[in-house]
Backbone as CSV, one residue per row, in Angstrom:
resi,resn,N_x,N_y,N_z,CA_x,CA_y,CA_z,C_x,C_y,C_z
1,MET,-19.273,7.584,47.359,-18.712,8.532,46.389,-19.363,9.896,46.552
2,SER,-18.547,10.935,46.626,-19.062,12.289,46.798,-19.641,12.794,45.486
3,LEU,-20.437,13.868,45.578,-21.034,14.449,44.382,-19.959,14.935,43.420
4,GLU,-18.880,15.494,43.972,-17.797,16.002,43.133,-17.129,14.862,42.351
5,ASP,-16.882,13.726,43.035,-16.283,12.566,42.365,-17.209,11.994,41.314
6,PHE,-18.512,11.992,41.623,-19.504,11.466,40.688,-19.541,12.304,39.414
7,LEU,-19.560,13.615,39.569,-19.584,14.501,38.406,-18.283,14.397,37.612
8,TYR,-17.163,14.218,38.338,-15.875,14.076,37.665,-15.835,12.804,36.810
9,SER,-16.393,11.701,37.352,-16.415,10.440,36.601,-17.307,10.547,35.370
10,ILE,-18.410,11.303,35.484,-19.286,11.515,34.327,-18.545,12.313,33.249
11,GLY,-17.827,13.332,33.691,-17.055,14.137,32.743,-15.988,13.321,32.033
12,GLU,-15.296,12.450,32.773,-14.282,11.586,32.174,-14.901,10.638,31.157
13,SER,-16.055,10.058,31.514,-16.731,9.129,30.606,-17.178,9.829,29.331
14,ALA,-17.708,11.053,29.487,-18.159,11.810,28.316,-16.978,12.166,27.423
15,ASP,-15.865,12.572,28.042,-14.674,12.927,27.265,-14.126,11.721,26.515
16,SER,-14.137,10.551,27.189,-13.665,9.326,26.552,-14.573,8.928,25.386
17,ALA,-15.894,9.087,25.579,-16.845,8.741,24.519,-16.663,9.647,23.299
18,VAL,-16.457,10.944,23.538,-16.251,11.878,22.435,-14.975,11.534,21.688
19,HIS,-13.917,11.211,22.424,-12.648,10.844,21.798,-12.805,9.598,20.929
20,ARG,-13.563,8.611,21.412,-13.768,7.385,20.642,-14.571,7.647,19.378
21,VAL,-15.567,8.524,19.468,-16.377,8.852,18.289,-15.520,9.553,17.243
22,ILE,-14.677,10.498,17.688,-13.795,11.209,16.760,-12.819,10.238,16.112
23,GLU,-12.271,9.306,16.897,-11.332,8.321,16.373,-12.018,7.383,15.383
24,PHE,-13.295,7.076,15.645,-14.056,6.202,14.751,-14.322,6.892,13.417
25,ILE,-14.640,8.195,13.471,-14.951,8.937,12.249,-13.684,9.293,11.482
26,LYS,-12.630,9.636,12.220,-11.370,10.025,11.590,-10.234,9.215,12.203
27,PRO,-10.097,7.947,11.794,-9.124,7.055,12.440,-7.683,7.406,12.090
28,SER,-6.800,7.110,13.021,-5.360,7.254,12.800,-4.730,5.867,12.894
29,LYS,-3.535,5.727,12.342,-2.864,4.436,12.344,-2.460,4.036,13.763
30,ALA,-2.720,2.796,14.101,-2.375,2.283,15.425,-0.905,1.871,15.466
31,ASN,-0.298,2.022,16.631,1.098,1.606,16.823,1.208,0.142,17.229
32,GLU,0.122,-0.378,17.797,0.099,-1.777,18.221,-1.133,-2.455,17.655
33,PRO,-1.051,-3.751,17.357,-2.221,-4.459,16.808,-3.302,-4.613,17.865
34,PRO,-4.557,-4.759,17.451,-5.644,-5.002,18.414,-5.469,-6.342,19.100
35,SER,-6.136,-6.491,20.238,-5.968,-7.722,21.040,-6.849,-8.875,20.559
36,PHE,-7.961,-8.566,19.871,-8.903,-9.594,19.402,-9.376,-10.475,20.570
37,LYS,-9.701,-9.830,21.675,-10.053,-10.564,22.898,-11.217,-11.524,22.687
38,TYR,-12.268,-11.075,22.024,-13.456,-11.912,21.850,-13.263,-12.944,20.739
39,LEU,-12.598,-12.536,19.647,-12.366,-13.489,18.565,-11.479,-14.641,19.008
40,ARG,-10.495,-14.351,19.850,-9.597,-15.413,20.318,-10.346,-16.440,21.166
41,ARG,-11.420,-16.029,21.813,-12.226,-16.978,22.591,-13.039,-17.885,21.671
42,LEU,-13.470,-17.328,20.522,-14.281,-18.106,19.591,-13.432,-18.978,18.683
43,ILE,-12.289,-18.449,18.258,-11.411,-19.161,17.324,-10.266,-19.778,18.107
44,LYS,-10.220,-21.085,18.139,-9.188,-21.778,18.908,-7.882,-21.941,18.145
45,LYS,-7.922,-21.741,16.827,-6.712,-21.895,16.033,-5.741,-20.740,16.320
46,PRO,-4.440,-21.002,16.265,-3.443,-19.952,16.488,-3.261,-19.082,15.241
47,LEU,-4.122,-18.093,15.051,-4.062,-17.235,13.877,-3.131,-16.045,14.106
48,THR,-2.608,-15.501,13.018,-1.776,-14.306,13.093,-2.667,-13.059,13.109
49,VAL,-2.061,-11.895,13.360,-2.801,-10.637,13.358,-3.454,-10.411,11.997
50,HIS,-2.728,-10.685,10.930,-3.266,-10.523,9.579,-4.521,-11.375,9.386
51,GLU,-4.487,-12.620,9.845,-5.644,-13.508,9.694,-6.841,-13.020,10.521
52,PHE,-6.581,-12.529,11.722,-7.673,-12.016,12.556,-8.312,-10.781,11.914
53,LEU,-7.495,-9.911,11.344,-8.040,-8.730,10.678,-8.868,-9.120,9.453
54,SER,-8.381,-10.082,8.682,-9.140,-10.570,7.534,-10.466,-11.178,7.981
55,LEU,-10.442,-11.902,9.101,-11.662,-12.509,9.632,-12.655,-11.431,10.080
56,LYS,-12.152,-10.356,10.696,-13.035,-9.265,11.103,-13.691,-8.604,9.898
57,LEU,-12.948,-8.458,8.814,-13.524,-7.903,7.589,-14.633,-8.798,7.052
58,GLN,-14.404,-10.091,7.064,-15.403,-11.035,6.575,-16.658,-11.014,7.445
59,ILE,-16.473,-10.971,8.759,-17.616,-10.939,9.679,-18.408,-9.648,9.501
60,ALA,-17.694,-8.520,9.353,-18.362,-7.231,9.164,-19.182,-7.232,7.880
61,PHE,-18.607,-7.755,6.799,-19.315,-7.776,5.519,-20.536,-8.693,5.581
62,LEU,-20.379,-9.863,6.190,-21.503,-10.783,6.314,-22.613,-10.171,7.167
63,SER,-22.247,-9.507,8.251,-23.239,-8.847,9.113,-23.979,-7.754,8.351
64,TYR,-23.242,-7.038,7.521,-23.853,-5.986,6.691,-24.875,-6.578,5.731
65,LEU,-24.530,-7.683,5.079,-25.457,-8.327,4.146,-26.710,-8.823,4.863
66,LEU,-26.528,-9.473,6.005,-27.675,-10.013,6.753,-28.586,-8.906,7.265
67,THR,-27.995,-7.795,7.689,-28.798,-6.667,8.162,-29.631,-6.086,7.027
68,ASN,-29.036,-5.956,5.859,-29.778,-5.442,4.706,-30.892,-6.395,4.283
69,LEU,-30.604,-7.688,4.344,-31.648,-8.669,4.025,-32.821,-8.561,4.997
70,ALA,-32.515,-8.352,6.262,-33.567,-8.206,7.279,-34.403,-6.952,7.004
71,ILE,-33.753,-5.859,6.600,-34.478,-4.621,6.290,-35.436,-4.838,5.123
72,LEU,-34.979,-5.531,4.096,-35.839,-5.802,2.943,-36.960,-6.771,3.293
73,PHE,-36.631,-7.786,4.089,-37.636,-8.780,4.465,-38.747,-8.152,5.306
74,LEU,-38.375,-7.245,6.212,-39.355,-6.585,7.079,-40.031,-5.400,6.400
75,LYS,-39.599,-5.093,5.160,-40.167,-4.004,4.369,-40.096,-2.667,5.095
76,LEU,-38.930,-2.411,5.694,-38.710,-1.132,6.364,-38.421,-0.056,5.324
77,ASN,-38.434,1.185,5.774,-38.125,2.301,4.893,-36.736,2.108,4.275
78,PRO,-36.597,2.241,2.951,-35.286,2.049,2.301,-34.192,2.969,2.835
79,LEU,-34.579,4.071,3.485,-33.565,4.958,4.056,-32.727,4.253,5.125
80,TRP,-33.303,3.202,5.718,-32.529,2.422,6.686,-31.323,1.767,6.018
81,LEU,-31.453,1.440,4.742,-30.312,0.881,4.016,-29.158,1.878,3.962
82,ALA,-29.506,3.160,3.775,-28.476,4.200,3.729,-27.858,4.419,5.100
83,VAL,-28.671,4.366,6.153,-28.165,4.553,7.518,-27.195,3.435,7.882
84,ILE,-27.603,2.196,7.619,-26.743,1.043,7.922,-25.468,1.102,7.091
85,ALA,-25.595,1.506,5.824,-24.417,1.609,4.954,-23.432,2.642,5.491
86,LEU,-23.938,3.772,5.986,-23.068,4.818,6.538,-22.274,4.283,7.730
87,ILE,-22.960,3.613,8.643,-22.288,3.054,9.823,-21.276,1.998,9.409
88,TYR,-21.676,1.140,8.476,-20.791,0.057,8.025,-19.543,0.598,7.335
89,PHE,-19.717,1.574,6.447,-18.557,2.107,5.726,-17.613,2.867,6.659
90,LEU,-18.166,3.535,7.668,-17.308,4.184,8.667,-16.491,3.140,9.421
91,TYR,-17.144,2.022,9.782,-16.422,0.956,10.485,-15.372,0.322,9.581
92,LEU,-15.728,0.116,8.317,-14.794,-0.471,7.357,-13.564,0.436,7.208
93,ARG,-13.801,1.717,7.085,-12.695,2.677,6.968,-11.845,2.673,8.232
94,TYR,-12.504,2.627,9.377,-11.784,2.594,10.656,-10.892,1.358,10.748
95,LEU,-11.449,0.204,10.419,-10.713,-1.057,10.528,-9.523,-1.096,9.569
96,LEU,-9.724,-0.647,8.342,-8.669,-0.705,7.336,-7.594,0.364,7.559
97,THR,-8.010,1.546,7.987,-7.048,2.635,8.180,-6.244,2.452,9.457
98,ARG,-6.924,2.146,10.544,-6.238,2.046,11.835,-5.258,0.874,11.860
99,ASN,-5.593,-0.207,11.164,-4.754,-1.404,11.216,-3.987,-1.649,9.916
100,ARG,-3.795,-0.596,9.148,-3.144,-0.738,7.848,-1.772,-1.398,7.953
101,GLU,-1.007,-1.054,8.985,0.358,-1.565,9.119,0.405,-3.052,9.457
102,PHE,-0.718,-3.626,9.848,-0.724,-5.018,10.303,-1.275,-5.985,9.258
103,PHE,-1.699,-5.444,8.110,-2.011,-6.290,6.962,-0.710,-6.558,6.209
104,ILE,-0.535,-7.786,5.752,0.665,-8.099,4.973,0.674,-7.307,3.672
105,GLU,-0.478,-7.179,3.048,-0.609,-6.407,1.810,-1.982,-5.727,1.850
106,PRO,-2.068,-4.507,2.381,-3.371,-3.901,2.679,-4.194,-3.465,1.474
107,GLU,-3.552,-3.017,0.397,-4.295,-2.405,-0.700,-5.328,-3.335,-1.349
108,PRO,-5.006,-4.614,-1.651,-6.039,-5.485,-2.229,-7.256,-5.654,-1.325
109,TYR,-7.043,-5.730,-0.013,-8.167,-5.866,0.912,-9.016,-4.599,0.919
110,ARG,-8.341,-3.468,0.931,-9.043,-2.189,0.907,-9.895,-2.071,-0.355
111,PHE,-9.299,-2.351,-1.507,-10.022,-2.253,-2.776,-11.192,-3.227,-2.818
112,PHE,-10.935,-4.473,-2.443,-11.968,-5.507,-2.535,-13.180,-5.166,-1.670
113,TYR,-12.960,-4.858,-0.399,-14.100,-4.668,0.509,-14.834,-3.363,0.261
114,TYR,-14.140,-2.304,-0.132,-14.832,-1.071,-0.470,-15.751,-1.274,-1.670
115,PHE,-15.242,-1.888,-2.713,-16.020,-1.975,-3.951,-17.091,-3.055,-3.898
116,ILE,-16.812,-4.199,-3.274,-17.857,-5.216,-3.166,-18.970,-4.735,-2.242
117,SER,-18.627,-3.899,-1.269,-19.636,-3.324,-0.382,-20.477,-2.287,-1.113
118,LEU,-19.836,-1.487,-1.979,-20.590,-0.524,-2.791,-21.558,-1.233,-3.733
119,ILE,-21.094,-2.313,-4.343,-21.970,-3.088,-5.220,-23.138,-3.669,-4.426
120,SER,-22.865,-4.155,-3.235,-23.920,-4.718,-2.386,-24.948,-3.658,-2.011
121,PHE,-24.456,-2.471,-1.631,-25.385,-1.383,-1.294,-26.262,-1.034,-2.498
122,GLY,-25.634,-0.906,-3.665,-26.407,-0.604,-4.862,-27.423,-1.684,-5.187
123,ALA,-27.033,-2.952,-4.956,-27.944,-4.064,-5.244,-29.155,-4.044,-4.315
124,PHE,-28.933,-3.834,-3.028,-30.048,-3.809,-2.073,-30.942,-2.587,-2.283
125,PHE,-30.319,-1.439,-2.459,-31.108,-0.214,-2.650,-31.882,-0.283,-3.965
126,GLY,-31.237,-0.812,-4.986,-31.917,-0.960,-6.266,-33.096,-1.921,-6.181
127,TYR,-32.911,-2.996,-5.396,-34.009,-3.955,-5.241,-35.207,-3.291,-4.552
128,ALA,-34.931,-2.468,-3.532,-36.017,-1.768,-2.848,-36.765,-0.858,-3.828
129,PHE,-36.029,-0.239,-4.747,-36.662,0.626,-5.751,-37.461,-0.197,-6.752
130,ILE,-36.878,-1.305,-7.228,-37.559,-2.167,-8.198,-38.857,-2.715,-7.607
131,ARG,-38.821,-3.041,-6.334,-40.015,-3.604,-5.693,-41.178,-2.619,-5.708
132,ARG,-40.862,-1.336,-5.743,-41.921,-0.327,-5.742,-42.504,-0.078,-7.126
133,ILE,-41.703,-0.293,-8.182,-42.178,0.062,-9.525,-42.487,-1.153,-10.397
134,ALA,-42.059,-2.351,-9.949,-42.205,-3.541,-10.794,-43.676,-3.874,-11.029
135,THR,-44.008,-4.155,-12.268,-45.371,-4.566,-12.619,-45.431,-6.025,-13.054
136,SER,-44.255,-6.658,-13.195,-44.212,-8.074,-13.536,-42.923,-8.678,-12.994
137,ILE,-42.870,-10.001,-12.989,-41.710,-10.721,-12.481,-40.464,-10.468,-13.321
138,TYR,-40.645,-10.039,-14.552,-39.505,-9.842,-15.449,-38.620,-8.671,-15.014
139,TYR,-39.210,-7.726,-14.282,-38.392,-6.645,-13.722,-37.312,-7.229,-12.806
140,TYR,-37.713,-8.189,-11.982,-36.775,-8.802,-11.040,-35.723,-9.635,-11.776
141,TYR,-36.148,-10.368,-12.781,-35.202,-11.158,-13.562,-34.138,-10.266,-14.203
142,GLY,-34.610,-9.180,-14.818,-33.677,-8.256,-15.462,-32.726,-7.625,-14.452
143,TYR,-33.263,-7.293,-13.284,-32.414,-6.670,-12.258,-31.368,-7.659,-11.743
144,LEU,-31.742,-8.903,-11.535,-30.782,-9.918,-11.084,-29.671,-10.116,-12.109
145,VAL,-30.018,-10.047,-13.385,-29.005,-10.174,-14.433,-28.020,-9.006,-14.352
146,LEU,-28.521,-7.794,-14.122,-27.653,-6.618,-14.004,-26.705,-6.745,-12.818
147,VAL,-27.227,-7.216,-11.688,-26.392,-7.390,-10.496,-25.324,-8.448,-10.759
148,PHE,-25.727,-9.541,-11.405,-24.767,-10.604,-11.726,-23.649,-10.079,-12.630
149,ILE,-24.015,-9.288,-13.619,-23.009,-8.716,-14.528,-22.061,-7.797,-13.764
150,ALA,-22.604,-7.003,-12.830,-21.776,-6.092,-12.036,-20.780,-6.860,-11.175
151,VAL,-21.239,-7.950,-10.560,-20.355,-8.759,-9.716,-19.272,-9.431,-10.548
152,MET,-19.644,-9.975,-11.700,-18.664,-10.633,-12.563,-17.647,-9.630,-13.116
153,ALA,-18.109,-8.428,-13.435,-17.194,-7.399,-13.930,-16.210,-6.989,-12.843
154,PHE,-16.704,-6.870,-11.627,-15.814,-6.536,-10.508,-14.808,-7.653,-10.270
155,ARG,-15.294,-8.888,-10.311,-14.396,-10.031,-10.108,-13.295,-10.039,-11.164
156,TRP,-13.654,-9.789,-12.417,-12.658,-9.759,-13.496,-11.660,-8.632,-13.285
157,TYR,-12.161,-7.444,-12.917,-11.268,-6.300,-12.748,-10.328,-6.509,-11.559
158,PHE,-10.835,-7.092,-10.470,-9.992,-7.341,-9.301,-8.885,-8.330,-9.638
159,LYS,-9.248,-9.398,-10.352,-8.233,-10.384,-10.724,-7.216,-9.790,-11.690
160,THR,-7.670,-8.889,-12.568,-6.752,-8.241,-13.505,-5.791,-7.303,-12.778
161,LYS,-6.308,-6.583,-11.792,-5.520,-5.566,-11.091,-4.628,-6.170,-10.011
162,TYR,-5.162,-7.126,-9.227,-4.425,-7.642,-8.072,-4.173,-9.149,-8.112
163,GLY,-4.891,-9.864,-8.961,-4.797,-11.324,-8.950,-3.426,-11.838,-9.369
164,ARG,-3.026,-12.957,-8.804,-1.774,-13.616,-9.174,-1.887,-15.109,-8.892
165,ASP,-1.014,-15.876,-9.533,-1.063,-17.331,-9.379,0.060,-17.832,-8.481
166,TRP,0.510,-17.010,-7.556,1.542,-17.413,-6.602,1.319,-16.712,-5.272
167,THR,1.939,-17.249,-4.240,1.867,-16.647,-2.913,3.138,-16.993,-2.157
168,TYR,3.263,-16.484,-0.939,4.424,-16.788,-0.103,4.025,-17.700,1.042
169,GLY,4.980,-18.489,1.506,4.758,-19.360,2.653,6.020,-19.455,3.497
170,ILE,5.880,-19.963,4.698,7.008,-20.144,5.605,7.167,-21.634,5.892
171,VAL,8.369,-22.143,5.718,8.637,-23.567,5.946,8.529,-23.878,7.441
172,GLU,7.697,-24.868,7.774,7.534,-25.255,9.178,8.104,-26.635,9.487
173,GLU,8.089,-27.515,8.489,8.561,-28.879,8.738,9.040,-29.507,7.428
174,ILE,10.149,-30.206,7.511,10.679,-30.932,6.350,10.667,-32.414,6.675
175,ARG,10.008,-33.173,5.817,9.882,-34.600,6.055,10.211,-35.351,4.768
176,GLY,11.496,-35.651,4.587,11.913,-36.367,3.381,11.732,-35.530,2.131
177,ASP,10.905,-36.034,1.226,10.684,-35.364,-0.053,9.519,-34.378,-0.026
178,ILE,8.899,-34.194,1.122,7.797,-33.240,1.217,8.073,-32.245,2.339
179,VAL,7.402,-31.121,2.265,7.624,-30.054,3.242,6.286,-29.397,3.587
180,LYS,6.146,-29.033,4.848,4.922,-28.352,5.291,5.196,-26.856,5.385
181,VAL,4.365,-26.059,4.694,4.527,-24.606,4.714,3.255,-23.960,5.263
182,PHE,3.456,-22.880,6.007,2.317,-22.091,6.482,2.101,-20.931,5.522
183,VAL,0.869,-20.767,5.074,0.522,-19.702,4.136,-0.513,-18.791,4.785
184,HIS,-0.249,-17.490,4.722,-1.200,-16.517,5.250,-2.411,-16.394,4.337
185,ASP,-3.492,-15.823,4.873,-4.635,-15.454,4.048,-4.150,-14.490,2.965
186,ASP,-4.431,-14.815,1.714,-3.937,-14.021,0.588,-5.081,-13.809,-0.393
187,ILE,-5.712,-12.647,-0.312,-6.881,-12.387,-1.150,-6.504,-12.238,-2.620
188,SER,-5.276,-11.817,-2.894,-4.841,-11.648,-4.288,-4.679,-12.992,-4.990
189,ALA,-4.204,-13.985,-4.243,-4.033,-15.327,-4.810,-5.233,-16.229,-4.515
190,ASN,-6.210,-15.712,-3.767,-7.407,-16.474,-3.392,-7.061,-17.719,-2.577
191,VAL,-6.071,-17.571,-1.689,-5.620,-18.688,-0.851,-6.097,-18.480,0.587
192,LYS,-6.654,-19.525,1.162,-7.061,-19.472,2.560,-5.863,-19.754,3.460
193,PRO,-5.842,-19.184,4.663,-4.706,-19.446,5.555,-4.683,-20.904,5.998
194,GLY,-3.486,-21.433,6.148,-3.388,-22.822,6.585,-2.018,-23.399,6.313
195,ARG,-1.893,-24.667,6.612,-0.636,-25.387,6.407,-0.823,-26.392,5.278
196,TYR,0.104,-26.379,4.345,-0.002,-27.188,3.136,1.281,-28.008,2.948
197,TRP,1.094,-29.238,2.460,2.231,-30.103,2.133,2.512,-30.004,0.642
198,VAL,3.763,-29.742,0.306,4.187,-29.672,-1.104,5.511,-30.421,-1.245
199,ASP,5.910,-30.651,-2.479,7.183,-31.332,-2.725,8.354,-30.445,-2.297
200,ALA,9.364,-31.064,-1.720,10.548,-30.348,-1.261,11.454,-29.996,-2.441
201,VAL,12.256,-28.931,-2.252,13.259,-28.532,-3.234,14.583,-28.305,-2.494
202,ASP,15.624,-27.946,-3.220,16.929,-27.708,-2.601,16.918,-26.437,-1.740
203,ASP,17.878,-26.366,-0.809,18.131,-25.176,0.023,17.017,-24.862,1.015
204,LEU,16.204,-25.852,1.343,15.135,-25.596,2.302,15.641,-25.726,3.736
205,GLU,15.142,-24.825,4.589,15.371,-24.900,6.029,14.114,-24.427,6.726
206,VAL,13.869,-24.930,7.924,12.712,-24.496,8.696,12.847,-22.999,8.983
207,GLY,11.784,-22.260,8.715,11.786,-20.821,8.943,12.008,-19.998,7.695
208,ARG,12.472,-20.624,6.620,12.709,-19.875,5.395,11.400,-19.552,4.670
209,VAL,11.412,-18.431,3.984,10.264,-18.017,3.180,10.399,-18.596,1.778
210,VAL,9.297,-19.113,1.249,9.296,-19.687,-0.093,8.170,-19.065,-0.910
211,LYS,8.359,-19.079,-2.202,7.330,-18.613,-3.135,6.692,-19.832,-3.774
212,LEU,5.369,-19.886,-3.777,4.651,-21.071,-4.232,3.691,-20.753,-5.363
213,ILE,3.635,-21.638,-6.333,2.592,-21.595,-7.358,1.290,-22.086,-6.739
214,VAL,0.181,-21.437,-7.064,-1.120,-21.873,-6.556,-1.984,-22.345,-7.716
215,GLU,-2.812,-23.314,-7.420,-3.726,-23.870,-8.418,-5.144,-23.501,-8.026
216,ASP,-5.832,-22.801,-8.914,-7.188,-22.340,-8.625,-8.179,-23.486,-8.779
217,ARG,-8.993,-23.684,-7.741,-10.033,-24.712,-7.786,-11.379,-24.037,-7.612
218,ARG,-12.248,-24.206,-8.558,-13.532,-23.521,-8.552,-14.334,-23.841,-7.288
219,LEU,-14.880,-22.761,-6.704,-15.730,-22.835,-5.512,-14.970,-23.282,-4.260
220,ARG,-13.672,-23.539,-4.367,-12.903,-23.987,-3.208,-11.681,-23.106,-2.949
221,GLY,-11.476,-22.100,-3.784,-10.306,-21.260,-3.637,-9.073,-21.917,-4.227
222,ALA,-7.942,-21.224,-4.116,-6.687,-21.734,-4.669,-5.907,-22.498,-3.611
223,VAL,-5.036,-23.396,-4.077,-4.236,-24.237,-3.187,-2.781,-24.200,-3.642
224,PRO,-1.827,-23.943,-2.733,-0.404,-23.997,-3.116,-0.018,-25.404,-3.545
225,THR,0.710,-25.505,-4.655,1.045,-26.830,-5.186,2.536,-27.057,-5.391
226,LYS,3.324,-25.977,-5.532,4.726,-26.175,-5.892,5.572,-24.982,-5.455
227,ILE,6.749,-25.266,-4.903,7.699,-24.215,-4.538,8.502,-23.822,-5.775
228,ILE,8.555,-22.532,-6.060,9.307,-22.078,-7.236,10.511,-21.214,-6.858
229,GLU,10.548,-20.691,-5.635,11.697,-19.907,-5.191,11.898,-20.114,-3.691
230,VAL,13.145,-20.061,-3.263,13.488,-20.138,-1.846,14.282,-18.888,-1.498
231,TYR,13.908,-18.232,-0.417,14.610,-17.029,0.011,15.579,-17.394,1.129
232,LEU,16.796,-16.870,1.032,17.883,-17.326,1.889,17.724,-16.913,3.346
233,SER,17.045,-15.808,3.612,16.911,-15.357,5.001,15.680,-15.969,5.634
234,SER,15.818,-16.456,6.876,14.688,-16.985,7.626,13.967,-15.823,8.284
235,GLN,12.631,-15.831,8.178,11.849,-14.722,8.707,10.580,-15.251,9.340
236,THR,9.864,-14.340,10.016,8.570,-14.689,10.588,7.438,-14.081,9.775
237,SER,7.763,-13.240,8.796,6.739,-12.694,7.926,6.928,-13.267,6.528
238,THR,6.013,-12.938,5.643,6.095,-13.485,4.292,6.643,-12.480,3.303
239,GLU,7.325,-11.472,3.769,7.950,-10.525,2.850,9.393,-10.938,2.604
240,PRO,9.760,-11.338,1.372,11.121,-11.819,1.091,12.138,-10.692,1.131
241,LYS,13.370,-11.035,1.474,14.438,-10.041,1.508,15.530,-10.378,0.501
242,GLU,15.935,-11.625,0.479,17.045,-11.992,-0.400,16.705,-13.287,-1.096
243,GLU,16.781,-13.292,-2.410,16.397,-14.474,-3.165,17.568,-15.411,-3.321
244,SER,17.229,-16.687,-3.502,18.266,-17.684,-3.784,18.639,-17.603,-5.260
245,GLU,19.770,-18.177,-5.565,20.197,-18.214,-6.971,19.303,-19.157,-7.755
């Protein structure tokens, strides 16, 4: 490789790096979904784009929590909490903004992860402050109670604003009096993605979208239990178009 080619390749790499940094800080909506090359190697299940994006959000949040725990455990300068939070929130914004069109219902995910992450940052930063001024164990007890109240208040507000006791599913198999439906990850209904067997109703066909009642089970999430509506058009997404009579 000549010196001119070498310098040209360095210039191209630098230009590409600058473009990626700008896109990371100020993301634009993507026209195509991400490939999830590495996640597909780890997850053998055939997940949809929506499920992969939800999984990336969960992994990012868990990584953020573990990193903050490590900072507190190693007793590093609390400013590291702010640095990690800045990087994490930029990534969260990038992931949610760039892939907004590929979430089935993006707003609940955006609200949930932004606010639960803010509460987490406040909890970790507050703990670092309490550790410096606490003169007895009761400081920690009182602080844990405050954090618990904040989490419960957020949980109540999220359920009030976005929570519902139903979700959508797609009919995959009909077997006599029961039917197998595929349900996407639905944070508003607290339903995990998967295939569920429920009682069959009239007008069912493979591929049709159905609306299901979900039953909330403590510590296990909600589970679809009953079909309450059948939509006449067969689709590959869970957005209904035409309802049955």
